NUDOMI-295599 format. One record per residue: residue in one letter; z, y, x of N, C-alpha, C, O in turn. Coordinates in steps of 0.001 Angstrom, whole numbers, padded with zeros to 6 digits, always signed. Each point is the difference from the previous one (the first is absolute). Layout:
// residues N
aZYXZYXZYXZYX/...
// end
This chain:
// residues 298
m+000000-001189+000843+000000+001189-000843+000000+001250+000886+000825+000117+000906/t-001708+000774-001155-000066+001242+000790+000506+001158-000843-000251+000092-001201/i+000962+000771+001871+000534+001195-000666-000821+001194+000428-000096+000311+001187/r-000484+000343-002142-000805+001169+000297+000831+001276-000192+000708+000172-000992/i-000825+000674+001947+000685+001295-000079-001057+001052-000241-000914+000178+000804/s+001046+000510-001908-001003+001023-000329+000062+001142+000989+001054+000278+000572/p-002199+000394-000366-000003+001157+000895+001029+001042-000415+000612+000652+000846/r-000426-000502-002160+000937+001006-000476+001416-000339+000456+000749+000869+000446/t-000388-002188-000572+001324-000430+000422+000182+000189+001490+001059+000430+000456/s-002113-000759+000314+000075+000147+001447+000206+001453+000380+000799+000317+000881/r-001532+000568-001557+000107+001429+000332+001386+000516-000332+000585+000759+000772/s-000047-001176-001942+001312+000502-000396+001078-000485+000952+000930+000737+000326/r-001064-002039+000139+000972-000515+000956-000127+000727+001329+000991+000275+000676/g-002231+000029-000319-000215+000718+001258+000599+001389-000050+000582+000472+000976/l-000728+000184-002122+000561+001350-000142+001519-000038+000063+000635+000905+000541/r-000055-001976-001105+001453-000087+000032+000523-000203+001409+001130+000375+000313/n-001974-000982+000550+000422-000256+001366-000162+001201+000914+000492+000002+001128/l-001199+001043-001627-000171+001184+000825+001325+000749+000103+000743+000076-000979/p-000435+000486+002170+001251+000740+000127-000036+001281-000804-001015+000696-000026/s+002111-000386-000625+000103+001276-000721+000925+000910+000780+000761-000442+000861/r-000842+001710-001180+000800+000981+000713+001148+000459-000883-000202+000347-001164/r+001380-000345+001707+001175+000405-000762+000353+001440+000347+000181+000356+001164/c-000088+000461-002208+000381+001389+000195+001491+000145-000243+000506-000385-001054/s+000180+000931+002011+001424+000280-000149+000286+001361+000589-000837+000585+000687/t+002047-000078-000966+000376+001298+000551+000040-000071+001513-000333+000973+000676/r+000738-002121-000133+000030-000144+001453-001412+000069+000571-000220+000610+001046/s-000744-001238-001735-001388+000059+000449-000547+001414-000078-000690+000450+000915/m+000993+000258-002006-000465+001372-000155+000528+000884+001116-000678+000943+000407/s+001874-001226+000096+000573+000821+001062-000707-000220+001330+000200+000762+000946/k-001043-001823-000869-000745-000261+001230-001336+000735+000048-000690-000028+001019/l+000329+000680-002110-001247+000756-000010+000114+001195+000937+001066+000601+000130/s-002171-000265+000518-000009+001172+000874+000014+001268-000837-000156-000049-001220/d+000344+001187+001885+000020+001275-000715-001330+000258-000708-000024+000471-001137/v-001070-000780+001810-001328+000212-000581-000214-000917-001192-000580+000417-001003/e+001042-001666+001096-000146-000954-001100+000837+000417-001211-000444-000140-001139/n+001647+000650+001380+000819+000528-001100-000702+001165-000680+000020+000117-001225/c-000643+000747+002025-000735+001144-000548-001166-000467-000875-000254+000571-001060/a-000445-001601+001505-001155-000512-000750+000427-000533-001367-000634+000303-001011/i+001705-001095+000978+000489-000537-001266+000450+001134-000917-000284-000021-001198/g+000979+001001+001748+000463+001132-000789-001141+000808-000584+000056+000411-001159/a-001104-000178+001961-001153+000774-000472-000717-000724-001138-000437+000632-000962/i+000315-001947+001071-000632-000796-001054+000825+000083-001289-000554+000183-001084/c+001879-000318+001207+000883+000069-001170-000113+001353-000687-000155+000072-001219/g+000234+001002+002004-000030+001346-000577-001311+000331-000673-000018+000618-001064/t-001083-001027+001679-001318+000267-000586-000204-000796-001279-000529+000528-000978/a+000940-001788+000972-000133-000834-001202+000833+000565-001148-000453+000039-001144/d+001663+000394+001454+000886+000579-001011-000632+001234-000640-000034+000121-001225/t-000462+000788+002050-000598+001241-000515-001241-000279-000832-000167+000571-001077/t-000697-001436+001563-001257-000288-000693+000247-000618-001376-000671+000352-000970/l+001616-001257+000888+000256-000704-001256+000877+000798-000975-000122-000152-001215/l+001008+001005+001756+001033+000604-000854+000023+001521+000040+001013+000612-000336/q-002122+000007+000745-000065+001465+000064+000317+000654-001342+000686+001022-000038/s-001169-001587-001051+000205+000616-001314+001480+000109-000348+000429+001010-000557/t+000361-002042+000879+001427+000044-000316+000704+001088+000805+000971+000597-000465/n-001467-000346+001669+000582+001063+000818-000269+001365-000617+000874+000867-000012/y-002087-000680-000500-000326+001277-000654+000859+000191-001246+000559+001077-000205/w-000447-002124-000638+000775+000111-001238+001464+000312+000301+000628+000784-000711/k-000089-001392+001754+001386+000270+000386+000167+001448+000424+000907+000688-000470/n-001783-000218+001361+000077+001384+000476-000191+000995-001150+000677+001027-000060/a-001599-001339-000845-000276+000895-001122+001207+000104-000932+000338+001089-000464/q+000307-002215+000194+001161+000020-000889+001159+000750+000635+000734+000709-000689/q-000563-000860+002008+001075+000708+000681-000208+001515-000061+000962+000760-000116/q-002225-000326+000194-000308+001432-000010-000368+000519-001387-000379+001161-000160/r+000497-002046-000852-000296+000334-001395-001451+000453-000175-000288+000977-000691/l-000600-001706+001329-001438+000232-000150-000523-000943-001086+000630-001022-000273/p-001770+001341-000353-000519-000834-001094-000447-001382+000465-000478-000164+001123/f+000639-000829-002001-000447-001367+000277-001524-000073-000145-000576+000644-000877/t-000070-001430+001739-001454-000152-000067-000417-001408+000414+000695-000674+000760/l-001848+000247-001280-000609-001265+000411-001316+000240+000730-000730-000945+000298/n+000432+002194-000014-001236+000364+000679+000042-000482+001457+000822+000489+000775/p-001690-001438-000384+000023-000517+001366-000196+001082+001056+000559-000084+001094/a-001359+001108-001425-000234+001080+000963+001290+000752+000315+000171+000529+001098/v+000731-000490-002074+001284+000663+000203+001001-000975+000621+000751+000360+000908/l-000749-001596-001407+000941-001000+000499-000185-000269+001487+000972-000213+000726/y-002224+000223-000277-000268-000289+001412-000230+001271+000814-000512-000049+001118/r+000898+001188-001697-000001+001235+000763+001102-000111+001055+001132-000368-000313/g-001463+000682+001538+000971-000142+001077+000052-001403+000573+000896-000326+000779/y-001885-000530-001173+000000-001390+000482-000100-000064+001519+000700-000782+000643/g-001586+001619-000064-000162-000018+001461+001290+000343+000710+000397-000666+000956/a+000262+001727-001440+001275+000394+000610+001054-001081-000208+000839-000232+000871/n-000883-000430-002034+000988-001032-000290-000220-001250+000850+000962-000648+000410/v-002228+000307-000144-000280-001124+000895+000535+000305+001395+000640-000841+000632/l-000916+002068-000160+000517+000394+001308+001526-000019-000005+000636-000490+000933/n-000065+001038-002008+001451+000083-000094+000630-001390-000064+000846-000339+000828/n-001260-000467-001812+000644-001290-000203-000352-000994+001097+000859-000741+000477/g-002148+000731-000075-000395-000900+001080+000751+000308+001274+000527-000899+000656/f-000480+002181-000303+000690+000404+001228+001503-000183-000134+000671-000401+000951/c-000135+000701-002156+001438-000111-000226+000473-001450+000117+000971-000283+000701/v-001654-000626-001384+000409-001411+000047-000246-000576+001398+000790-000807+000491/m-001892+001226+000150-000262-000428+001380+001142+000432+000906+000474-000784+000823/t-000027+002036-000972+001109+000512+000807+001281-000776-000283+000782-000266+000914/q-000565-000097-002176+001204-000739-000355+000008-001397+000606+001031-000448+000502/f-002161-000243-000541-000077-001323+000642+000214+000129+001504+000686-000818+000613/f-001280+001853-000025+000139+000234+001443+001465+000268+000363+000538-000630+000911/l+000107+001564-001621+001385+000347+000292+000952-001138-000337+001012-000194+000675/n-001338-000555-001718+000822-001157-000355-000038-001044+001115+001019-000607+000330/g-002211+000405+000248-000124-000930+001122+000812+000451+001200+000673-000809+000640/l-000734+002106-000333+000773+000532+001129+001497-000140-000245+000755-000360+000904/t-000329+000650-002138+001421-000083-000328+000506-001434+000101+001094-000243+000509/k-001888-000703-000994+000397-001410+000076+000141-000447+001459+000947-000704+000350/k-001896+001116+000493+000069-000373+001419+001216+000621+000670+000616-000607+000875/a-000274+001832-001295+001179+000661+000560+001279-000717-000434+000937-000133+000787/l-000899-000324-002029+001184-000687-000513+000210-001353+000670+001135-000394+000267/t-002225-000317+000005+000112-001333+000617+000031+000064+001517+000287-001002+000654/g-000581+002171-000083-000048+000118+001449-001125-000801+000617+000036-000346+001181/g-001056+000050-002012-001137-000772+000490+000211-001497-000044-000895-000757+000375/s+002073+000307-000830+000276-001441-000052-000645-000616-001235-000248+000683-000994/d-000019-001983+001074-000658-000710-001098+001054-000552-000952+000342-001181+000042/r+000159+002053-000891+000995-000413-000999-000339+000638-001342-000572+001088-000047/p+000926-001768-001044-000251+000605-001316+000955+001155-000260+001145-000018+000452/l-001612+001009-001171+000844+001137-000348+000892-000362-001186-000370-000814-000846/t+001534+001423+000800+000870-000183-001163-000580+000797-001172-000881+000839+000186/a+001378-001106-001375-000491+000711-001182+000235+001502+000133-000875+000797-000338/s+002052-000405+000828+000300+001433+000153-000894+000643+001049-000368+001166-000138/e+000013-001903+001185-000892+000538+001035-001410+000212-000547-000655+000989+000328/k+000193-001916-001157-001337+000138-000591-000065+001228-000904-000943+000788+000073/i+001957-000636-000926+000025+001137-000917+000190+001302+000768-000655+000999-000296/g+001537-001007+001270+000254+001193+000800-001201+000448+000798-000282+001195+000073/s-000436-002138+000533-001188+000357+000781-001083+000562-000905-000735+000906+000394/g+000632-001442-001614-000967+000532-000954+000346+001420-000417-000882+000852-000103/f+002171-000592-000138+000428+001351-000399-000276+001005+001122-000515+001088-000255/i+000851-001446+001477-000233+000904+001139-001479+000300+000157-000387+001151+000206/a-000450-002195-000302-001452+000178+000125-000531+000934-001073-000823+000872+000280/g+001295-001055-001515-000471+000834-001098+000426+001445+000147-000800+000911-000210/a+002074-000690+000576+000515+001359+000144-000744+000760+001093-000341+001168-000183/l+000090-001813+001305-000718+000660+001096-001458+000278-000363-000566+001008+000422/s-000042-001906-001207-001404+000196-000372-000182+001214-000897-001076+000598-000026/g+002128-000225-000716-000089+001155-000888-000288+001294+000736-000640+000901-000543/i+001110-000806+001777-000237+001207+000795-001483+000186+000273-000515+001118-000016/v-000166-002239+000268-001424+000037+000323-000857+000100-001254-001007+000709-000021/c+001413-001423-001019-000849-000132-001189+000234+001070-001063-000832+000175-000891/g+001949+000541+000974+000289+001045-000972-001101+001050-000107-000429+000319-001109/p-000042+000231+002237-001064+001008-000068-001293-000520-000632-000681+000734-000715/i+000343-001999+000979-001225-000561-000584+000144-000121-001506-000942+000279-000742/e+002124-000696+000285+000217-000135-001441-000011+001363-000686-000437+000117-001145/l+000914+000908+001840-000047+001343-000566-001433+000419-000293-000281+000561-001059/v-000628-000830+001994-001422+000340-000201-000558-000776-001188-000744+000558-000806/m+001097-001848+000686-000483-000822-001108+000474+000567-001339-000789+000100-000940/i+002071+000274+000843+000548+000525-001251-000642+001339-000345-000278+000269-001168/q+000041+000566+002164-000667+001277-000234-001423-000213-000524-000459+000725-000883/q-000233-001723+001436-001366-000278-000442+000004-000571-001417-000854+000354-000812/q+001811-001234+000511+000100-000553-001353+000277+001095-001020-000535-000022-001108/r+001357+000960+001482+000418+001051-000940-001068+001069-000194-000210+000471-001118/k-000472-000080+002204-000892+001154-000051-001476-000344+000133-000854+000855-000234/g+000539-002098+000609-001397-000370+000210-000500+000489+001348+000783+000429+000848/g-002103-000500-000657-000583+000424+001267-000141-001156+000966+000411-001123-000291/s-000993+001404+001437-000236-001032+001008+001238-000190+000874+000910+000829+000005/l-000899-001931+000729+001103-000276+000916+000080+001078+001077+001081+000492+000322/l-002244-000128+000232-000032+001014+001057+000444+001357-000539+000802+000693+000626/g-001334-000318-001800+000352+001288-000589+001491+000098-000318+000620+001041+000220/t-000047-002129-000740+001426-000015-000314+000834+000140+001268+000995+000724+000022/t-001406-001418+001030+000724+000088+001278-000035+001418+000552+001011+000505+000488/i-002174+000138-000566-000140+001382+000488+000904+000944-000798+000640+000882+000571/n-000593-001070-001873+000864+000839-000834+001468-000167+000363+000763+000967-000008/c-000372-002191+000324+001387-000253+000412+000300+000650+001339+001088+000536+000213/i-002065-000589+000690+000176+000640+001318+000189+001504-000162+000835+000606+000670/k-001622-000009-001572+000107+001441-000251+001371+000378-000548+000485+001108+000229/a+000135-002035-000955+001325+000276-000576+001103-000009+001050+001115+000453-000260/g-001429-000969+001451+000979-000023+001084+000346-001406+000433+000080-000903-000833/p+000129+000699+002141+000291-001350+000526+001214-000663-000639+000013-001218-000178/s+001008+002003-000170+001227-000575-000553-000242-000674-001351+000776-000862-000411/v-001850+001254-000279-000316-000582-001309-000191-001501+000101+000378-000731-000915/f-000960+000254+002013-000309-001418+000151+001258-000873+000005-000070-001190-000304/f+001205+001773+000643+001229-000795+000058+000895+000244-001210+001180-000353-000004/r-001765+000962-001017+000727+000199-001252+000172-001352-000693-000977-000713-000228/g+002196+000371-000101+000275-001281-000655+000153-001167+000957+000093-001145-000444/t-000065+001404+001755+000055-001103+000968+001306-000789-000089-000009-001223+000139/t+001124+001906-000369+001284-000710-000113-000021-000990-001165+000460-001135+000125/g-001004+001586-001259-000128-000896-001146-000931-001161+000302+000232-001128-000436/m-001294+001418+001190-000950-001044+000392+000689-001053+000870-000213-001198-000187/c+001037+001643+001135+000706-000935+000881+000968-000877-000790+000109-001200+000251/a+000594+001814-001211+000941-000776-000820-000746-001019-000855+000405-001159-000092/r-001501+001599-000533-000773-000904-000848-000571-001160+000793+000130-001155-000405/e-000759+001451+001525-000644-001050+000787+001014-000924+000662-000272-001186+000188/g+001446+001724+000168+001029-000858+000586+000446-001071-000981+000091-001176+000350/i+000187+001594-001584+000437-000949-001035-001117-000969-000366+000230-001204-000122/y-001440+001731-000052-001140-000834-000389-000345-001015+001090-000227-001177-000282/c+000192+001647+001523-000355-000885+001111+001095-001048+000233-000289-001153+000320/g+001541+001570-000485+001086-000974+000087-000139-001081-001050+000463-001125+000184/g-001117+001482-001308-000238-000973-001060-001083-000997+000333+000226-001209-000057/y-001435+001714+000414-001111-000944+000171+000003-000696+001359-000552-001093+000130/l+001171+001713+000895+000064-000645+001310+001340-000694+000243+000144-000763+000956/g+000843+001032-001832+001310-000593+000184+000444-000849-001166+000077-001223+000112/i+000221+001868-001251+000515-000736-001158-000995-001053-000478+000386-001123-000325/m-001666+001488+000283-001029-000911-000509-000038-001334+000771+000143-001051-000626/p-000330+001052+001941-000030-001295+000706+001342-000724-000022+000031-001230-000025/v+001085+001973+000035+001316-000634-000043+000180-000763-001313+000435-001152-000001/v-000774+001800-001115+000144-000647-001312-000992-001150-000146+000343-001061-000522/r-001586+001277+000991-001010-001063-000108+000455-001261+000738-000107-001102-000537/e+000609+001255+001755+000455-001149+000777+001205-000665-000674+000115-001226+000004/y+000774+002027-000576+001177-000548-000695-000420-000810-001227+000509-001095-000238/v-001438+001644-000530-000470-000684-001209-000683-001315+000355+000203-001006-000680/r-001008+001006+001735-000693-001228+000420+000990-001099+000377-000207-001170-000320/k+001284+001558+001005+000972-000996+000467+000955-000444-001108+000387-001167-000068/t-000015+002109-000796+001037-000274-000999-000553-000591-001293+000673-000795-000656/y-001891+001177+000286-000581-000458-001271-001385-000636+000227-001004+000486-000520/p+000967-001569+001297-001293-000612+000339-000723-000645-001177-001205-000239+000069/d+001932-000042-001148-000614-000670-001147-000306+000941-001164-000507-000435-001034/s+000811+001718+001199-000254+000951-001085-000672+001259+000542-001203-000007+000263/a+001960+001078-000095-000586+001265+000437-000565-000074+001409-000925+000738+000340/g+001478-001626+000483-000464-000116+001377-000946-001151+000255-000166-000434+001140/k-000460-000066-002207-000860-001182+000146-001209+000282+000878-000409-000856+000785/t-000167+002046-000908-001138+000394+000843+000304+001333+000646+000922+000705-000410/e-001698-000363+001419+000186+001290+000671-000213+001151-000971+000755+000973+000006/d-001791-001083-000846-000305+001100-000915+001058+000160-001088+000304+001124-000398/s+000265-002237-000092+001052+000120-001016+001256+000621+000601+000669+000803-000650/a-000348-001170+001884+001147+000602+000685-000273+001467+000300+000896+000840-000087/r-002133-000542+000437-000396+001389+000299+000092+000860-001253+000476+001134+000058/l-000927-001664-001188+000069+000745-001255+001457+000247-000402+000346+001094-000447/t+000491-002093+000604+001420+000157-000308+000632+001074+000871+000758+000844-000478/a-001082-000890+001764+000544+000988+000933-000485+001403-000338+000762+000963+000091/a-002035-000847-000482-000555+001306-000362+000691+000559-001237+000248+001203-000080/l+000066-002071-000889+000664+000439-001228+001443+000435+000255+000591+000710-000813/i-000029-001138+001940+001353+000430+000378-000057+001246+000878+000672+000994-000275/a-001477-001055+001330-000066+001106+000964-000660+001241-000591+000427+001122+000274/g-001474-001321-001091-000750+001128-000536+000840+000967-000826+000057+001184+000332/p+000603-001652-001408+000799+000915-000827+001144+000667+000756+000266+001186-000198/v+000419-001948+001072+001126+000566+000758-000463+001157+000876+000583+001083-000022/c-001638-001327+000793-000490+001028+000918-000644+001164-000747+000131+001153+000412/s-000817-001448-001496-000663+001047-000765+001029+000937-000630-000158+001220+000056/f+001208-001781-000653+001026+000826-000645+000728+000866+001024+000248+001181-000245/a+000095-001772+001397+000769+000729+001014-000823+001078+000691+000534+001047+000365/s-001824-001292-000184-000826+000932+000772-000723+001034-000847-000654+000892+000540/h+000762-000997-001864-000803+000891-000844+000482+001448-000033-000844+000896+000033/p+002147-000605-000097+000424+001408+000014-000506+000793+001210-000516+001101-000189/p+000638-001610+001426-000575+000773+001109-001515+000127-000092-000571+000993+000450/d-000085-002004-001038-001445+000078-000169-000373+001085-001006-000966+000733+000210/t+001724-000625-001301-000282+001025-001012+000169+001401+000582-000847+000870-000203/m+001940-000659+000923+000220+001317+000612-001093+000321+001014-000507+001121+000036/k+000146-002098+000784-001037+000192+000999-001336+000342-000652-000690+000920+000440/t+000324-001655-001484-001280+000220-000669-000074+001393-000620-001015+000687+000121/c+002096-000274-000788+000016+001331-000615-000101+001096+001052-000712+000985-000193/m+001415-001152+001296-000022+001007+001062-001356+000045+000703-000488+001079+000337/q-000116-002234-000117-001300-000030+000673-001126+000474-000914-001018+000499+000478/g+001195-000650-001778-001008+000490-000931+000070+001500-000202-000940+000604-000516/d+002065+000011+000925+000214+001433-000182+000287+000638+001360+001114+000457+000257/i-002132-000431+000614+000212+000563+001341+000204+001514-000043+000510+000591+000952/e-000910+000028-002058+000223+001443-000152+001455+000304-000374+000434+001151+000042/q+000321-002214-000414+001406+000106-000396+000166+000901-001223+000976+000742-000118/t-001946-000824-000785+000065+000758-001241+001124-000498-000896+000710+000787-000626/k-000558-002104+000576+001010-000606-000867+001038-000781+000799+001194+000062-000291/f-001658-000795+001297+000896-000856+000771+000140+000533+001426-000989+000266+000683/k+002242-000118-000253+000257+000545+001344+000628-001081+000882-000723-000823+000562/g+002047+000807-000430+000664-001035+000779+000401-001191-000847-000283-000036-001198/y+000949-000954+001818+000376-001222-000719+001028+000267-001089-000129-000509-001114/a+001156+001307+001428+001042+000277-000982-000563+000766-001199+000311-000307-001151/q-001150+001315+001442-000587+000794-001082-000963-000832-000831-000037+000134-001223/t-000750-000998+001880-000939-000875-000709+000752-000954-000928-000406-000216-001142/t+001504-000353+001643+000817-000894-000833+000550+000736-001207+000007-000534-001109/a+000458+001773+001325+000554+000796-001105-001064+000314-001051+000278-000058-001198/v-001493+000390+001637-001093+000303-000927-000359-001236-000824-000181+000087-001214/l+000082-001217+001870-000355-001235-000694+001074-000387-001018-000322-000395-001121/r+001574+000504+001500+001093-000346-000907+000054+000956-001183+000342-000402-001113/a-000677+001666+001351+000011+000986-001084-001085-000297-001029+000133+000354-001172/e-001217-001012+001617-001119-000283-000905+000310-001163-000942-000104+000139-001219/t+000478-001266+001778+000215-001195-000844+001238-000795+000399+000137-001161-000385/g+000766+001773+001153+001201-000707+000394-000201-000866+001236-001051+000043+000640/l+002067-000828-000316-000036-000846+001191-001173-000974+000028-000527-000263+001082/p+000086-000293-002230-001148-000918+000026-001275+000620+000573-000931-000727+000344/a+000874+002053-000235-001192+000649+000567-000263-000462+001428-001139+000017+000465/l+002192-000429+000225-000163-000464+001386-000743-001334+000061-000477-000402+001061/w+000381-000279-002200-000702-001291-000053-001306+000104-000786-000508-001010-000488/r-000037+002219+000361-001301+000155-000655-001060-000802+000737-000037-000018+001230/g-000818-000639-001988-001098-000752+000605+000409-001332+000593-000818-000678+000622/m+002079+000290-000806+000467-001247+000618-000727-001241-000499-000268-000886+000810/p-000073+000765-002114-000724-001207-000421-001292-000229+000779-000316-001133+000363/w-000438+002214-000104-001241-000147+000769+000299-000422+001432-000682-000856+000564/r+001707+001465+000011+000336-000328+001391+000577-001405+000109-000271-000712+000967/l+001069+000307-001960+000561-001345+000009-001109-001035-000082+000013-000989+000733/f-000978+001215-001630-001127-000935-000112-000759-000085+001319-000353-001084+000464/r+000107+002259+000135-000730+000006+001265+000781-000711+001099-000578-000751+000786/q+001888+000982-000728+000790-000611+001060+000122-001505-000176+000008-000736+000987/l+000089+000266-002228+000021-001448-000223-001273-000636+000543+000040-001021+000686/c-001179+001649-001008-001284-000522+000485-000105+000122+001513-000442-000931+000673/a+000849+002080-000137-000144+000252+001437+000906-000910+000826-000427-000544+001018/i+001680+000378-001456+000928-000859+000740-000511-001432+000046+000060-000656+001040/f-000564+000172-002175-000586-001345-000053-001219-000077+000930-000160-000956+000759/l-000696+001988-000837-001228+000032+000793+000297+000045+001490-000609-000738+000774/f+001546+001601-000359+000331+000132+001415+000547-001310+000563-000373-000426+001093/d+001262-000203-001859+000598-001242+000482-001041-001108+000099+000032-000814+000923/k-000955+000790-001883-001036-001039+000015-000969+000201+001165-000394-000963+000657/i+000012+002219-000405-000886+000291+001134+000689-000368+001307-000603-000621+000875/s+001876+001008-000747+000744-000311+001227+000134-001500+000208-000134-000494+001119/a+000400-000231-002208+000254-001433+000109-001260-000834+000153+000027-001037+000663/e-001144+001472-001271-001187-000850-000030-001168+000522+000842-000797-000790+000507/l+000689+002110-000355-001104+000529+000793+000353+000085+001480-000840-000247+000864/a+002097+000600-000583+000415+000125+001402-000215-001290+000799-000494+000075+001125/p+000845-001266-001660-000248-001234+000766-001480-000283+000230-000365-000647+000982/v-000485+001129-001880-001444-000196+000170-000541+000915+001091-000805-000413+000835/l+001261+001663-000858-000495+000974+000981+000623-000199+001379-000660+000205+001019/f+001941-000606-000988+000716-000100+001277+000721-001347+000097+001231-000038+000000/p-001978-001063+000082+000609-001339-000025+000923-000296+001178+000848-000888-000087/h-001005+001629+001190+000810-000276+001181+001497+000247-000253+000849-000567+000687/a-000530+001423-001686+001387+000348-000276+000664-000949-001000+001203+000091-000247/f-001993-000998-000323+000516-000860-001067-000145-001468+000393-001117-000475+000208/p+002228-000246-000103-000060-001406+000429-000682-000880-001038+000178+000190-001204/a-000960-001153+001679-000621-000972-000903+001061-001001-000419+000905-000342+000761/r-001049-000121-002011+000969-000999-000474-000727-001240-000462+000634-000960-000437/
// end
């Protein structure tokens, strides 16, 4: 009696025998500075391209601008936003890599949960200094229209200090947000995979979705007040209505009470849930393909 093995069966067995690459936080820490930048740039560009409309709706609601579905308006400032988000997330991955190496002293050891979250917060806060001016140009273009170059020239005419308007709020927002997607997200995902292997942690994507549903709302709620103040201040560089942080907070509270600090949060929460899931998936699945030397075969 002869046993025939179909080509399909042979191929599937062959594929199962191929080594796969395991992505872990320890492996990610082995990426070079340039490789961290590449992953960050891909994440930021993908986020902006897919979710630009939610960013406009959030900014519009914070500044009490009319709602629109016009794509020409929704994607106004897209170029500046790609530069802003791509460069911002790239900087965060880069700084997060440097912080992790500093914490481990270059040794090959896994980071603790607090170290992962802390390194993400530091990376995000520092990136706000660089990315704040770019976001200001994007918000000005969204609010007033015009070209990217023309908007930048108008900001320059208003004075160099204008570019750093809202930077403190930007640092606070990005610190909390980055601590979420680079810290809380992988920590929770790994915990869910180990603790609930037969339910929420059955697959990487189910664990990732669970982690996103935990990290997203927490980080979005905590980081939204500084984002609202920053957006209002950057949208009003003439300081007609909004001046400093204390005065901006007082104006917002006088309009609709304390909840005014969370204007536009549903749009931002939706975007962050999608972005946190997207960033973690790109880091976990694209990084081993692009840079296999950093990820051990299993």
